[in-house]
FIMIKE-913250 format. One line per field, with one value per atom (N, C-alpha, C, CB): residue number from 1; residue in three letters; chain; atom name; x, y, z. Coordinates in Angstrom, 3 decimals, decimal comma. Glycine has a CB too. Layout:
resi	(NUM / ...)
resn	(ALA / ...)
chain	(A / ...)
name	(CA / ...)
u	(X / ...)
v	(Y / ...)
w	(Z / ...)
//
This chain:
resi	(1 / 1 / 1 / 1 / 2 / 2 / 2 / 2 / 3 / 3 / 3 / 3 / 4 / 4 / 4 / 4 / 5 / 5 / 5 / 5 / 6 / 6 / 6 / 6 / 7 / 7 / 7 / 7 / 8 / 8 / 8 / 8 / 9 / 9 / 9 / 9 / 10 / 10 / 10 / 10 / 11 / 11 / 11 / 11 / 12 / 12 / 12 / 12 / 13 / 13 / 13 / 13 / 14 / 14 / 14 / 14 / 15 / 15 / 15 / 15 / 16 / 16 / 16 / 16 / 17 / 17 / 17 / 17 / 18 / 18 / 18 / 18 / 19 / 19 / 19 / 19 / 20 / 20 / 20 / 20 / 21 / 21 / 21 / 21 / 22 / 22 / 22 / 22 / 23 / 23 / 23 / 23 / 24 / 24 / 24 / 24 / 25 / 25 / 25 / 25 / 26 / 26 / 26 / 26 / 27 / 27 / 27 / 27 / 28 / 28 / 28 / 28 / 29 / 29 / 29 / 29 / 30 / 30 / 30 / 30 / 31 / 31 / 31 / 31 / 32 / 32 / 32 / 32 / 33 / 33 / 33 / 33 / 34 / 34 / 34 / 34 / 35 / 35 / 35 / 35 / 36 / 36 / 36 / 36 / 37 / 37 / 37 / 37 / 38 / 38 / 38 / 38 / 39 / 39 / 39 / 39 / 40 / 40 / 40 / 40 / 41 / 41 / 41 / 41 / 42 / 42 / 42 / 42 / 43 / 43 / 43 / 43 / 44 / 44 / 44 / 44 / 45 / 45 / 45 / 45 / 46 / 46 / 46 / 46 / 47 / 47 / 47 / 47 / 48 / 48 / 48 / 48 / 49 / 49 / 49 / 49 / 50 / 50 / 50 / 50 / 51 / 51 / 51 / 51 / 52 / 52 / 52 / 52 / 53 / 53 / 53 / 53 / 54 / 54 / 54 / 54 / 55 / 55 / 55 / 55 / 56 / 56 / 56 / 56 / 57 / 57 / 57 / 57 / 58 / 58 / 58 / 58 / 59 / 59 / 59 / 59 / 60 / 60 / 60 / 60 / 61 / 61 / 61 / 61 / 62 / 62 / 62 / 62 / 63 / 63 / 63 / 63 / 64 / 64 / 64 / 64 / 65 / 65 / 65 / 65 / 66 / 66 / 66 / 66 / 67 / 67 / 67 / 67 / 68 / 68 / 68 / 68 / 69 / 69 / 69 / 69 / 70 / 70 / 70 / 70 / 71 / 71 / 71 / 71 / 72 / 72 / 72 / 72 / 73 / 73 / 73 / 73 / 74 / 74 / 74 / 74 / 75 / 75 / 75 / 75 / 76 / 76 / 76 / 76 / 77 / 77 / 77 / 77 / 78 / 78 / 78 / 78 / 79 / 79 / 79 / 79 / 80 / 80 / 80 / 80 / 81 / 81 / 81 / 81 / 82 / 82 / 82 / 82 / 83 / 83 / 83 / 83 / 84 / 84 / 84 / 84 / 85 / 85 / 85 / 85 / 86 / 86 / 86 / 86 / 87 / 87 / 87 / 87 / 88 / 88 / 88 / 88)
resn	(UNK / UNK / UNK / UNK / UNK / UNK / UNK / UNK / UNK / UNK / UNK / UNK / UNK / UNK / UNK / UNK / UNK / UNK / UNK / UNK / UNK / UNK / UNK / UNK / UNK / UNK / UNK / UNK / UNK / UNK / UNK / UNK / UNK / UNK / UNK / UNK / UNK / UNK / UNK / UNK / UNK / UNK / UNK / UNK / UNK / UNK / UNK / UNK / UNK / UNK / UNK / UNK / UNK / UNK / UNK / UNK / UNK / UNK / UNK / UNK / UNK / UNK / UNK / UNK / UNK / UNK / UNK / UNK / UNK / UNK / UNK / UNK / UNK / UNK / UNK / UNK / UNK / UNK / UNK / UNK / UNK / UNK / UNK / UNK / UNK / UNK / UNK / UNK / UNK / UNK / UNK / UNK / UNK / UNK / UNK / UNK / UNK / UNK / UNK / UNK / UNK / UNK / UNK / UNK / UNK / UNK / UNK / UNK / UNK / UNK / UNK / UNK / UNK / UNK / UNK / UNK / UNK / UNK / UNK / UNK / UNK / UNK / UNK / UNK / UNK / UNK / UNK / UNK / UNK / UNK / UNK / UNK / UNK / UNK / UNK / UNK / UNK / UNK / UNK / UNK / UNK / UNK / UNK / UNK / UNK / UNK / UNK / UNK / UNK / UNK / UNK / UNK / UNK / UNK / UNK / UNK / UNK / UNK / UNK / UNK / UNK / UNK / UNK / UNK / UNK / UNK / UNK / UNK / UNK / UNK / UNK / UNK / UNK / UNK / UNK / UNK / UNK / UNK / UNK / UNK / UNK / UNK / UNK / UNK / UNK / UNK / UNK / UNK / UNK / UNK / UNK / UNK / UNK / UNK / UNK / UNK / UNK / UNK / UNK / UNK / UNK / UNK / UNK / UNK / UNK / UNK / UNK / UNK / UNK / UNK / UNK / UNK / UNK / UNK / UNK / UNK / UNK / UNK / UNK / UNK / UNK / UNK / UNK / UNK / UNK / UNK / UNK / UNK / UNK / UNK / UNK / UNK / UNK / UNK / UNK / UNK / UNK / UNK / UNK / UNK / UNK / UNK / UNK / UNK / UNK / UNK / UNK / UNK / UNK / UNK / UNK / UNK / UNK / UNK / UNK / UNK / UNK / UNK / UNK / UNK / UNK / UNK / UNK / UNK / UNK / UNK / UNK / UNK / UNK / UNK / UNK / UNK / UNK / UNK / UNK / UNK / UNK / UNK / UNK / UNK / UNK / UNK / UNK / UNK / UNK / UNK / UNK / UNK / UNK / UNK / UNK / UNK / UNK / UNK / UNK / UNK / UNK / UNK / UNK / UNK / UNK / UNK / UNK / UNK / UNK / UNK / UNK / UNK / UNK / UNK / UNK / UNK / UNK / UNK / UNK / UNK / UNK / UNK / UNK / UNK / UNK / UNK / UNK / UNK / UNK / UNK / UNK / UNK / UNK / UNK / UNK / UNK / UNK / UNK / UNK / UNK / UNK / UNK / UNK / UNK / UNK / UNK / UNK / UNK / UNK / UNK / UNK / UNK / UNK / UNK / UNK / UNK)
chain	(A / A / A / A / A / A / A / A / A / A / A / A / A / A / A / A / A / A / A / A / A / A / A / A / A / A / A / A / A / A / A / A / A / A / A / A / A / A / A / A / A / A / A / A / A / A / A / A / A / A / A / A / A / A / A / A / A / A / A / A / A / A / A / A / A / A / A / A / A / A / A / A / A / A / A / A / A / A / A / A / A / A / A / A / A / A / A / A / A / A / A / A / A / A / A / A / A / A / A / A / A / A / A / A / A / A / A / A / A / A / A / A / A / A / A / A / A / A / A / A / A / A / A / A / A / A / A / A / A / A / A / A / A / A / A / A / A / A / A / A / A / A / A / A / A / A / A / A / A / A / A / A / A / A / A / A / A / A / A / A / A / A / A / A / A / A / A / A / A / A / A / A / A / A / A / A / A / A / A / A / A / A / A / A / A / A / A / A / A / A / A / A / A / A / A / A / A / A / A / A / A / A / A / A / A / A / A / A / A / A / A / A / A / A / A / A / A / A / A / A / A / A / A / A / A / A / A / A / A / A / A / A / A / A / A / A / A / A / A / A / A / A / A / A / A / A / A / A / A / A / A / A / A / A / A / A / A / A / A / A / A / A / A / A / A / A / A / A / A / A / A / A / A / A / A / A / A / A / A / A / A / A / A / A / A / A / A / A / A / A / A / A / A / A / A / A / A / A / A / A / A / A / A / A / A / A / A / A / A / A / A / A / A / A / A / A / A / A / A / A / A / A / A / A / A / A / A / A / A / A / A / A / A / A / A / A / A / A / A / A / A / A / A / A / A / A / A / A / A / A / A / A)
name	(N / CA / C / CB / N / CA / C / CB / N / CA / C / CB / N / CA / C / CB / N / CA / C / CB / N / CA / C / CB / N / CA / C / CB / N / CA / C / CB / N / CA / C / CB / N / CA / C / CB / N / CA / C / CB / N / CA / C / CB / N / CA / C / CB / N / CA / C / CB / N / CA / C / CB / N / CA / C / CB / N / CA / C / CB / N / CA / C / CB / N / CA / C / CB / N / CA / C / CB / N / CA / C / CB / N / CA / C / CB / N / CA / C / CB / N / CA / C / CB / N / CA / C / CB / N / CA / C / CB / N / CA / C / CB / N / CA / C / CB / N / CA / C / CB / N / CA / C / CB / N / CA / C / CB / N / CA / C / CB / N / CA / C / CB / N / CA / C / CB / N / CA / C / CB / N / CA / C / CB / N / CA / C / CB / N / CA / C / CB / N / CA / C / CB / N / CA / C / CB / N / CA / C / CB / N / CA / C / CB / N / CA / C / CB / N / CA / C / CB / N / CA / C / CB / N / CA / C / CB / N / CA / C / CB / N / CA / C / CB / N / CA / C / CB / N / CA / C / CB / N / CA / C / CB / N / CA / C / CB / N / CA / C / CB / N / CA / C / CB / N / CA / C / CB / N / CA / C / CB / N / CA / C / CB / N / CA / C / CB / N / CA / C / CB / N / CA / C / CB / N / CA / C / CB / N / CA / C / CB / N / CA / C / CB / N / CA / C / CB / N / CA / C / CB / N / CA / C / CB / N / CA / C / CB / N / CA / C / CB / N / CA / C / CB / N / CA / C / CB / N / CA / C / CB / N / CA / C / CB / N / CA / C / CB / N / CA / C / CB / N / CA / C / CB / N / CA / C / CB / N / CA / C / CB / N / CA / C / CB / N / CA / C / CB / N / CA / C / CB / N / CA / C / CB / N / CA / C / CB / N / CA / C / CB / N / CA / C / CB / N / CA / C / CB / N / CA / C / CB / N / CA / C / CB / N / CA / C / CB)
u	(-23,076 / -21,843 / -21,359 / -21,536 / -20,039 / -19,488 / -18,191 / -19,352 / -17,839 / -16,451 / -15,697 / -16,674 / -14,571 / -13,876 / -12,529 / -13,596 / -12,181 / -11,243 / -10,387 / -11,869 / -9,323 / -8,430 / -8,176 / -7,244 / -8,454 / -8,066 / -7,414 / -9,248 / -6,793 / -5,987 / -6,625 / -4,377 / -6,738 / -7,147 / -6,137 / -7,380 / -6,202 / -5,161 / -5,233 / -5,201 / -6,412 / -6,673 / -5,871 / -8,140 / -5,556 / -4,866 / -5,425 / -4,327 / -6,896 / -7,426 / -8,299 / -8,293 / -8,133 / -8,867 / -10,176 / -9,002 / -10,951 / -12,453 / -13,365 / -13,063 / -13,473 / -14,181 / -15,490 / -13,452 / -16,181 / -17,565 / -17,653 / -17,972 / -16,833 / -16,850 / -16,612 / -15,854 / -15,705 / -15,544 / -16,616 / -14,292 / -17,132 / -18,216 / -19,441 / -18,509 / -19,534 / -20,806 / -20,740 / -20,899 / -19,488 / -19,433 / -19,756 / -17,752 / -19,353 / -19,476 / -21,004 / -18,528 / -21,625 / -23,134 / -23,719 / -23,800 / -23,520 / -24,262 / -23,820 / -23,762 / -22,606 / -22,291 / -22,947 / -20,857 / -23,181 / -24,066 / -25,598 / -23,473 / -26,054 / -27,363 / -28,566 / -27,355 / -28,046 / -28,952 / -28,332 / -28,974 / -27,201 / -26,644 / -27,735 / -25,431 / -28,011 / -28,892 / -28,030 / -29,609 / -26,517 / -25,994 / -25,712 / -24,860 / -25,570 / -24,904 / -23,494 / -25,055 / -22,994 / -21,787 / -21,389 / -21,575 / -20,038 / -19,749 / -17,985 / -20,143 / -17,774 / -16,446 / -15,825 / -16,255 / -14,703 / -13,923 / -12,733 / -13,716 / -12,416 / -11,356 / -11,186 / -11,464 / -9,998 / -9,694 / -10,708 / -9,429 / -11,068 / -11,767 / -13,333 / -11,097 / -13,650 / -15,002 / -15,641 / -14,980 / -16,656 / -17,566 / -18,765 / -18,048 / -18,879 / -20,028 / -20,831 / -19,588 / -21,865 / -22,642 / -22,089 / -24,263 / -21,612 / -21,125 / -22,024 / -20,369 / -23,326 / -24,527 / -25,003 / -25,961 / -24,261 / -24,569 / -23,403 / -24,913 / -23,632 / -22,609 / -22,109 / -23,156 / -22,994 / -22,688 / -21,652 / -24,143 / -21,900 / -21,213 / -19,685 / -21,958 / -19,680 / -18,439 / -17,520 / -18,736 / -18,216 / -17,409 / -17,073 / -18,317 / -17,770 / -17,377 / -15,996 / -18,653 / -15,890 / -14,500 / -13,428 / -14,217 / -13,436 / -12,192 / -11,096 / -11,749 / -11,321 / -10,075 / -9,244 / -10,767 / -7,879 / -7,083 / -6,278 / -6,010 / -5,387 / -4,795 / -3,741 / -4,269 / -3,650 / -2,811 / -3,612 / -1,430 / -4,645 / -5,502 / -5,920 / -6,437 / -5,999 / -6,448 / -7,774 / -5,443 / -8,727 / -9,916 / -10,329 / -10,872 / -11,191 / -11,482 / -13,116 / -11,116 / -13,183 / -14,656 / -15,137 / -14,955 / -16,319 / -17,130 / -18,317 / -17,418 / -18,775 / -19,769 / -20,394 / -19,418 / -21,805 / -22,398 / -23,855 / -22,316 / -23,907 / -25,333 / -25,304 / -26,316 / -26,359 / -26,416 / -25,500 / -27,854 / -25,445 / -24,394 / -23,020 / -25,083 / -22,706 / -21,284 / -20,171 / -20,903 / -20,086 / -18,806 / -18,679 / -18,835 / -19,971 / -19,704 / -19,624 / -20,830 / -20,296 / -20,168 / -18,769 / -21,159 / -18,222 / -16,900 / -15,793 / -16,679 / -16,069 / -15,149 / -15,231 / -15,405 / -16,503 / -16,827 / -15,919 / -18,437 / -16,179 / -15,669 / -14,034 / -16,259 / -13,496 / -12,060 / -11,403 / -11,767 / -12,151 / -11,678 / -12,012 / -12,443 / -12,909 / -13,159 / -11,916 / -14,804 / -11,599 / -10,507 / -9,123 / -10,318 / -8,935 / -7,750 / -7,602 / -7,689 / -8,594 / -8,646 / -8,513 / -10,031 / -8,659 / -8,648 / -9,987 / -7,578 / -11,094 / -12,396 / -12,158 / -13,077 / -11,380 / -11,298 / -10,932 / -12,660 / -10,162 / -9,844 / -8,457 / -9,899)
v	(-7,111 / -7,170 / -8,707 / -6,233 / -9,045 / -10,438 / -10,147 / -11,356 / -10,767 / -10,432 / -11,983 / -9,468 / -12,173 / -13,420 / -12,964 / -14,047 / -13,766 / -13,762 / -15,169 / -13,270 / -15,311 / -16,329 / -16,281 / -16,306 / -17,116 / -17,292 / -18,540 / -17,209 / -18,449 / -19,633 / -20,049 / -19,232 / -21,286 / -22,013 / -21,849 / -23,518 / -21,158 / -21,041 / -21,912 / -19,765 / -22,487 / -23,264 / -24,597 / -23,478 / -25,211 / -26,538 / -27,611 / -26,952 / -27,589 / -28,733 / -28,458 / -29,301 / -27,456 / -27,359 / -26,829 / -28,725 / -26,961 / -26,539 / -27,769 / -25,731 / -27,819 / -28,926 / -28,417 / -29,571 / -28,880 / -28,547 / -27,049 / -29,586 / -26,681 / -25,532 / -24,403 / -25,581 / -24,309 / -23,319 / -23,344 / -23,436 / -24,486 / -24,648 / -23,945 / -26,202 / -24,173 / -23,602 / -21,954 / -24,190 / -21,662 / -20,015 / -19,589 / -19,327 / -20,133 / -19,578 / -19,656 / -20,292 / -20,631 / -20,815 / -19,689 / -22,388 / -19,395 / -18,639 / -16,991 / -18,996 / -16,963 / -15,583 / -15,464 / -15,308 / -16,315 / -16,210 / -16,531 / -17,418 / -16,620 / -16,945 / -15,781 / -17,266 / -14,477 / -13,313 / -12,755 / -12,173 / -13,320 / -12,764 / -12,727 / -13,696 / -11,711 / -11,812 / -12,236 / -10,400 / -12,249 / -12,748 / -14,097 / -12,098 / -14,702 / -15,937 / -16,229 / -16,134 / -17,283 / -17,449 / -18,720 / -17,148 / -18,772 / -20,112 / -20,263 / -20,302 / -21,611 / -21,854 / -22,695 / -22,325 / -22,675 / -23,561 / -23,875 / -23,124 / -25,543 / -25,908 / -27,277 / -26,019 / -27,390 / -28,591 / -28,932 / -29,781 / -27,841 / -28,143 / -28,348 / -29,414 / -28,284 / -28,466 / -27,202 / -29,407 / -26,664 / -25,577 / -26,009 / -24,728 / -25,351 / -25,613 / -24,387 / -26,378 / -24,638 / -23,527 / -23,396 / -23,807 / -22,112 / -21,920 / -21,793 / -20,852 / -21,573 / -21,524 / -22,995 / -20,785 / -23,898 / -25,212 / -25,997 / -25,987 / -26,352 / -26,789 / -28,349 / -26,656 / -29,130 / -30,498 / -30,155 / -31,279 / -29,144 / -28,993 / -28,556 / -28,029 / -27,514 / -27,021 / -28,109 / -25,909 / -29,153 / -30,459 / -31,196 / -31,488 / -31,470 / -32,244 / -31,763 / -32,465 / -30,467 / -30,038 / -30,600 / -28,832 / -30,902 / -31,578 / -30,648 / -33,105 / -29,516 / -28,223 / -28,428 / -26,391 / -28,818 / -28,913 / -27,641 / -30,312 / -27,474 / -26,430 / -25,834 / -26,670 / -24,820 / -24,274 / -24,450 / -24,979 / -25,117 / -24,879 / -23,768 / -25,406 / -23,523 / -22,293 / -22,416 / -21,718 / -21,643 / -21,647 / -20,181 / -22,149 / -20,608 / -19,273 / -19,149 / -19,179 / -17,612 / -17,388 / -16,667 / -16,555 / -16,801 / -15,972 / -15,715 / -16,593 / -14,267 / -13,731 / -12,973 / -13,021 / -13,293 / -12,480 / -12,026 / -13,141 / -10,724 / -10,112 / -8,822 / -11,097 / -8,495 / -7,158 / -6,944 / -6,848 / -7,770 / -7,310 / -8,118 / -7,422 / -8,464 / -9,129 / -8,622 / -9,324 / -7,286 / -6,647 / -6,806 / -4,906 / -6,506 / -6,826 / -8,250 / -6,224 / -9,064 / -10,450 / -10,979 / -11,282 / -10,707 / -10,806 / -10,438 / -10,517 / -9,209 / -8,689 / -9,310 / -7,314 / -9,930 / -10,834 / -12,083 / -11,235 / -12,852 / -14,109 / -14,091 / -14,564 / -12,986 / -12,721 / -12,674 / -11,712 / -11,877 / -11,561 / -12,837 / -10,157 / -13,682 / -14,883 / -15,973 / -15,634 / -16,105 / -16,949 / -16,406 / -16,962 / -15,031 / -14,534 / -14,868 / -13,072 / -14,777 / -15,065 / -16,663 / -14,485 / -17,468 / -18,870 / -19,302 / -19,020 / -18,481 / -18,725 / -18,823 / -20,046 / -18,039 / -17,773 / -19,099 / -17,170 / -20,086 / -21,254 / -21,073 / -22,417)
w	(29,639 / 29,797 / 30,054 / 30,835 / 29,282 / 29,496 / 30,097 / 28,146 / 31,126 / 31,741 / 31,994 / 33,356 / 31,827 / 31,841 / 32,682 / 30,231 / 33,762 / 34,612 / 34,893 / 35,713 / 34,981 / 35,497 / 36,850 / 34,884 / 37,782 / 39,271 / 39,595 / 40,158 / 40,540 / 41,099 / 42,466 / 41,314 / 42,460 / 43,766 / 44,755 / 43,583 / 45,812 / 46,980 / 48,114 / 47,553 / 48,461 / 49,547 / 49,458 / 49,647 / 50,571 / 50,325 / 49,925 / 51,264 / 50,396 / 49,964 / 48,511 / 51,171 / 47,821 / 46,495 / 46,782 / 45,739 / 45,728 / 45,984 / 46,250 / 44,682 / 47,832 / 48,388 / 48,788 / 49,543 / 49,550 / 50,053 / 50,602 / 51,232 / 51,436 / 52,171 / 51,200 / 53,285 / 50,262 / 49,301 / 48,317 / 48,670 / 47,942 / 46,970 / 47,583 / 46,646 / 48,838 / 49,530 / 49,522 / 51,171 / 49,694 / 49,851 / 48,354 / 50,425 / 47,388 / 46,151 / 45,732 / 45,176 / 45,873 / 45,544 / 46,395 / 45,951 / 47,755 / 48,617 / 47,862 / 50,423 / 47,522 / 46,919 / 45,747 / 46,661 / 45,091 / 43,595 / 43,800 / 42,376 / 44,786 / 45,049 / 44,645 / 46,532 / 44,689 / 44,469 / 43,144 / 45,777 / 42,581 / 41,183 / 40,139 / 40,588 / 39,480 / 38,193 / 37,035 / 37,821 / 37,066 / 35,804 / 35,796 / 35,420 / 34,869 / 34,566 / 34,819 / 33,355 / 35,730 / 36,039 / 35,727 / 37,240 / 35,044 / 34,643 / 35,105 / 32,813 / 35,410 / 35,605 / 34,677 / 36,781 / 34,079 / 33,307 / 33,824 / 32,117 / 33,814 / 34,332 / 33,375 / 35,952 / 33,085 / 32,186 / 31,278 / 32,935 / 30,241 / 29,142 / 29,650 / 28,436 / 30,733 / 31,271 / 31,720 / 32,398 / 31,170 / 31,732 / 32,476 / 30,660 / 33,711 / 34,527 / 35,028 / 35,664 / 35,506 / 36,103 / 37,534 / 36,085 / 37,720 / 39,142 / 40,140 / 39,273 / 39,660 / 40,817 / 41,395 / 40,118 / 40,837 / 41,273 / 42,138 / 40,019 / 43,300 / 44,141 / 43,776 / 45,619 / 43,223 / 42,574 / 41,398 / 41,955 / 40,512 / 39,440 / 39,841 / 38,574 / 40,669 / 41,151 / 41,844 / 42,101 / 42,635 / 43,300 / 42,120 / 44,406 / 41,087 / 40,179 / 39,076 / 39,525 / 39,312 / 38,783 / 39,188 / 38,986 / 40,644 / 41,406 / 41,193 / 40,848 / 41,329 / 41,208 / 42,487 / 41,222 / 42,258 / 43,683 / 43,705 / 43,846 / 44,751 / 44,942 / 43,805 / 46,100 / 43,419 / 42,167 / 41,090 / 41,869 / 40,806 / 39,674 / 39,245 / 39,762 / 37,931 / 37,444 / 36,735 / 36,569 / 37,299 / 36,712 / 36,086 / 37,733 / 34,940 / 34,384 / 34,784 / 32,601 / 35,359 / 35,654 / 34,473 / 37,017 / 33,965 / 33,061 / 33,751 / 31,722 / 33,641 / 34,207 / 33,155 / 35,340 / 32,922 / 31,995 / 32,257 / 30,794 / 32,263 / 32,416 / 33,178 / 33,174 / 33,903 / 34,449 / 35,704 / 34,800 / 36,548 / 37,642 / 37,749 / 39,069 / 36,399 / 36,333 / 36,833 / 35,174 / 36,762 / 37,087 / 38,852 / 36,483 / 39,340 / 40,957 / 41,534 / 41,770 / 40,685 / 41,070 / 40,837 / 40,324 / 39,437 / 39,545 / 40,342 / 38,829 / 40,795 / 41,999 / 43,280 / 42,298 / 43,695 / 44,830 / 44,623 / 44,873 / 43,594 / 43,314 / 43,325 / 41,947 / 42,680 / 42,775 / 43,875 / 42,295 / 44,751 / 46,147 / 47,097 / 46,717 / 46,745 / 47,715 / 47,406 / 47,405 / 45,749 / 45,462 / 46,291 / 43,824 / 46,087 / 46,578 / 48,084 / 46,316 / 48,803 / 50,240 / 50,564 / 50,810 / 49,533 / 50,059 / 50,637 / 51,142 / 50,378 / 50,911 / 52,442 / 50,278 / 53,126 / 54,538 / 55,309 / 55,043 / 54,550 / 55,197 / 55,854 / 54,231)
//
């Protein structure tokens, strides 16, 4: 199963170290492949360095793609994390 969803970065400082860490921890047991696309660049969302290199600022729109066995569950967790602004 392949799912795609656009989300908006809500936290004031964008995707910096703390939110990137939350994302990587959320994905560490995921069986599916997850990627983020921002400004024509697609990265592996399980890599903290790749996430940081996107340099996504507040109000940026990121496309999440999850493909594999638990894609639906993982997508819901990621959407929720983005909507909550990573609890910041």
